[in-house]
N, C-alpha and C positions, 0 to 999 in steps of 0.2 A: 503493499500500500503506500503510495506516496506520502511523504510527512512533508507538512507544510509549516512553515513558521508562524509565530502568532498572529491573530488577526488584529489584534490592537497596534502591534509595532507597524503592520502593513497599514493601518489607517494612518497611525501617526507621520509614517513616512509621506504619504499623500498630502497632507494638510500644507508642507511649503510649496506644493505644487500648484494649488487653487488660488484662484483670485479670492480676494476677502468680500465676496458677496455672499456669504453665508449659506453656499450650496451643501447640500448634503452629499454625505460621502458613502461610497459603497465599495465593498471588496468582492471581485468576482470569483474568488478562489472559496471554497468550502475548507475550514479548517478543523482539525480532528483531535479531540484528547484520546487517546488509546488507551489500554490497560488500566481503565478505571477500575478502583479497588473500592468496594463497598463493606461496610460493615451491617449492611441490612441484608439478611439471607436471601429473601425473595427476589433481590435485585444483583445475585452474584454472577449471572451470567450476562448482566448488561456492562458490558465492558468498554463501552465507545459513545462518546457525545462528538456529534458533527454540529458545527457552529457557523453561522453567517452574522455578520453585523452591519449595522447602516449607522449614521449619525451626522451631525451637524458638529463637527471639530473647530470648526473656525467661531462659532459662535458659544459653544458649550462644551460640556465634558462627557455628555450622556449617549449610550449607545443602545439601539435596540437590537437584540440577539433574537435569534430565531434556528431551527434546525430540527435534530432528531436526537432521541435517546435510542440506540441502536443495541437490541438483546438478541442473543442467539436463541434458538429454538429450547423448550416450547414457548417463550414469552413472547416473543416478536418485538417490534419496535413502536417508539411512542412518538408524536410531534412533541416539541420543545419551543418555549418563547420566554422573553424577559428582558431584564433591562442591565446594562453595565456602566460603571462610570470609573473616572478618573478622580481622585481626592487632589487638592493641591501640591499635596506631599509626594504625589506619584503612585499612591497606594490604587491597586486596583479591586473593585469589588462589582459583584453581580448577583442578582436573584433570576433564577431560572424556573418557570412554571412547567413541570414535567407532567404528561396527561396520565403517567402510571399513579397519579394520585398526590404528590406533595411538592413542595417548593425546595430548591436546592439553594442555600443561602453561601455565598462564599465572601467573606469579608476581608478587606485589608492586605490583599496579597501584595507583596513587593515586586512579583514578577507576574507572569500570565499562567502559573501552576500553583496548587496548594490544596488545601482540605477544606471541605464544605460541609455544612449540616444540612441534614435531610430533613425537613420539619412538616409537620400536618399543617395544611392549611385552615383547617377548621378549629383546631385546638391550640396550636402555636407549640406542640411538644416535639420536642426532637426526637425522630425515630432512628437516627442513624447518622453515618457520615459517610464521605465518598472523598477518596482522594484523586484528584485531576492533575495529569501530566501532558502538557500539549507537546505531540510529537510532529 
């Protein structure tokens, strides 16, 4: 599988090439987190997140994220959407809403990889964790 560098790095590289008219920025290549490690047993075979992102990095720090949580049989795959943002100190955070029934909350990463909490949207209870490494 072709390994692609971080989508946020790609977006930031494009900012310098854009006119300062506040245009939305998009990345044509899908980026992939592989070897996702879950502490949630029912998601153990869901080892890949494929993500794309768009946003207006000229006038803000937020990105819209969308893609799929890919699981191997018998689970299947689920659509995913969410938001990501960069803090003033350069930290990266995102909330991904997975159709498998929970929210993946990833806070204050210093890069594009890290550990996230798998949270119930109904109760806010932490159901487990996932470790994401961009490949």
